[in-house]
N, C-alpha and C positions, 0 to 999 in steps of 0.2 A: 665458556658461555656467560654472558654478562647478566646482571639482575634484570635488565630491561626486557631481555628476550621472553621470559614467561609472562610478564605484564603485557607485552605486545601481542602474545598469543592469546591471552584472555581477552584483550580489547577486540581482537579480531573476531572472536567467538561472539562477543556481545553486539558487535556492529552488524552481525549477520541475523539478528533476531527480527522476526516479523510481527508487526501488530496483529491483533485478533482480526479475523475475516471481516467483521462488520465495520471495524475502524478503517480498513483498506478501502472499503466502499465509501465511507464517509470522507476520506481524504480525497478520493477521486471526485466525488460529487461537490465537495467544497471548492475545488479548482475548476469545476465546470467542464471536466474531461469526460469523454465517452470510454466505454470499455475498449472500443476499437482504436481510439487514439492511444491509449495506454499500451494496448497489444502491439501496435505499430512501433511505439517507441522502445518497448522491451524486446521486440523481435519474436513475438509469439502469435498465435491465433486468438481472436476475440473470446473464444470458448474457454481458453486456458485462464484468462483474466477472470471471466464469470465464475469459473470453478474455484479460483483462488479466493475470490470474495465470498463465496459460499461456504468455504472451508472444506470443500470436496477434494481438493487437491493442493499441493504446495509446490511452489516454483523450485526447480532444479537448476544446478549450475549449467551453463553461465548466465542464465536468465535471472536466477535469484539475486545475484549481486546487483544487477541493473534495477530490478524491481525494488529491492531493498533501498537502493540509493534514491530512486524516485520517490518512495514513501517517505524517506527521511527528509527530503526537500520540501515535499508537500506539507509535512508536519511542521517544519519551520515557519512555513508561510501561513498555515492555517492551523495553529495550536488548538483552537476550540474544536476542531474535528477529531482530535484524539482522545476526547472524552468518551469513554465507552458507553456512558449513559446519555450522550447527546442524541437527540432525535433530529437528524439532518432531513430536511424535506427532500424528497425525490422529485425530478421533473414531472413524473406522472401525478403525484400528489398535488403539486403546484397547479397543474393544469385543471385538475378536478375541483380545486378551490375557486378558481377564477371562473369557471363555466357554469 
């Protein structure tokens, strides 16, 4: 067994880490995606995405890998959304302000 094998196993574990639930939602909102669009891309029902964003449930394999990949790509495009203290406006709060 080479020295790289344990390091690759550790990297695989770290690559599978999900951000906190509210950051998941912030990433989705920053991209302008709906829960239904994320659900369709990942291959689950919208309710699953809602529960993941509320922290009521966690994605399981094989959907977890797809969801983690999506969140990582969104974090690359919208790094400001990964700040756990950032208050991202929601579409509902935006419409209340303009009304």
